[in-house]
C-alpha positions, 0 to 999 in steps of 0.5 A: 177603722183598721185594727188588725195590728192592735188585734195581733199584738193583743193576742200576742201580749196575752201570752206573756202579760196578764190580761195582755196589759200592764195595768188593768184600766188599759184593757177594754174589758168593760167596753168590749173590743180590743185595746189600741196599741199606741205607736206615737203621740204628738200634741193633742193626738196619738196614733195607733199601730194601725195608723189610726189617729185620735184626739186624746183625752186620756193623756196617759191618765192626766200627766200630759197637761201640755200635750204629747212630746212638749218641746220643753220636756223633750229638750230637757230629756235630751240634756240628761242623756248627755250626762247620765240616766241614773246615779243612785246619789243626790242631784241638784235637780232633785233639790230644784224640784223639791223647792219648786213644789214647795213654792207652788204648794206651801203645805209641802214644807218638805218633800220626798221624791218617789217613783209612783203614786202608789209609792207616794201614798203608801209612804205617806200613810206610813209617815202618818202612822209612825208620827201619830202612833195610830194604826187606822186610816179613813178613806172614801168609797170610790177613791183610788190611792194606788194598789197599796194593800190597806187602801184597796178597800172599796177602791175606784179606778180599775177596781170599779171598772172590773167590778172587783169588790173584794181584796184578794191577796190582801191579808184581812189584818191589813184591810182591817186597818181601813175604814171606808166611808161614803164620799161627801158624807160629813156625818159618816166621818163624824160617826167614825171619829166618835167610835174610833177617834183615838185609833185613827192616824189619818184621813186620806182623800182625793180632794177632787175624786178622779177615780170613780169619774170626776166627782168634786167635793160638796161645799164645806166638805174638805174644810169639815175634814180639816176641822174634824182631823185637827180636833182628834189629833189625826192627819189630813192627807190629800191625794193630789197625784191626779189633781196636783198641778192639773186643776191649778198650779197649787193643786186642788188645796189652792182652789179650796183653801185647805192646808193638809198635813201631808200630800202626795203628787205625781202625774204632772210633776213628771212631765210624762215620765214616772215620778211622784212625791209625798210631803207636808209639815216639816215636823212630820217629814223630819221623822222620815229616815235618815233624819228619823225612824220611819223608813222609806227608800228607793233606788230610782227615787229622784231619777234624773230623767223624770226630775228634768222632765218635771222641772221643765213642765212645772217651770213652763206652767209657772211662767205661763199661768194663762194656760189654766184660763185656757184649759178652763174655757175649752173644757167648759165649752166641751162640757156645756149643755149635756143631753138628758140622761147624762150628768157632766162633772168637771173640775178645771180640765178634768171631766166625766160624762156619767150616763145617769140623769141625777147628780153624781156626788159619790160612788153610791150615785156614780155606780147607777150609771148605764155602763152599757150605753157608755160602752156604745158611746166610747166605741162611737167616739173611737170610730170618730177619732176621739180617744176617751177612757175605756171605762165609765169610771175614769176622768177625761183630761184636756191638755193645752195642746187641744185646739178649738178645732179639736174641741169642735170635732169632739163636741160634734161627734158627741152630738151626733151620738146622742142624736142618732142613738 
């Protein structure tokens, strides 16, 4: 496999971009080698600058549920180019997208569009603090909610990948507003509320964790969080930036039958363009400026291009619910019969192969994975034309464009690795 062009670009990029990448998880530091610089994508495949083609299971970290350059999305973007790319003023498309999100996710009584998952979670926390008059937040070890100062405490994603365990650059006073607890531990939450219940504004959680690898909640866990927060007057925030419209049209909350007070969405709702949203109960969201005193703003919020792409994506998913059954079947086939010493966690079309023999239910068990062996696996798959996350602690994603042939090729490469190493 040729890599000269990617190597040259990486050396060049390191002179002008920190670490040579614009987001840490794109680097290959935890697996070694040089990141592939991507030239184009089409359907289930990406092609790098050296001309190597890969079956893509990163999918821009989740939003490309329908694959690269999905025709409906591309056509919607062409239409926007005929009218204007940004106005800094309201558009009909923003209203339509908010209405479609509310239709799919009934807990989203009101929605505010923003530009990134980080912006969405930061704003949802501000709304929770402003609404409750409290300052503390509970989050869970290994869950990543963007690079919000107070939420980098024991975060997953790139923090886990790069073994960055502290919060350099975050004032101690900000970190002190966050209580980090083990994922899937109800007793830890009950203890925290027993000690600090009158100060806790919100519990924020990925209802299906994806940033320490894919880790589903244990039975009854999310319902317990709903019950505990309601009892103590705190808000429950579901961070569905990754899971929203990915695991089901109504998100993880529709699967588990839980109605959070606030939710954050991103990834899929932009169809591959940068957009996110936060929202929930109308009595909370009506406190957001200009309707209320909790301030949040954004010049590019509701950008016409991102809105158009998101509408095209969600309308297609609504019209074709069978896509989710197809994704479920193909993901199940790919993840079946893991070898000894490997645990596979899966939720719909997200999955992770953990290189550990025991069950993975939280960060304490995820971090026991053999990252050196994962690195060998990653490079083996790369050499065999399969692009996975360059980190043990990330989810992989199927798209509707992954064919049965793609699945068979990927499964065959996996089998060969485990048979020969």
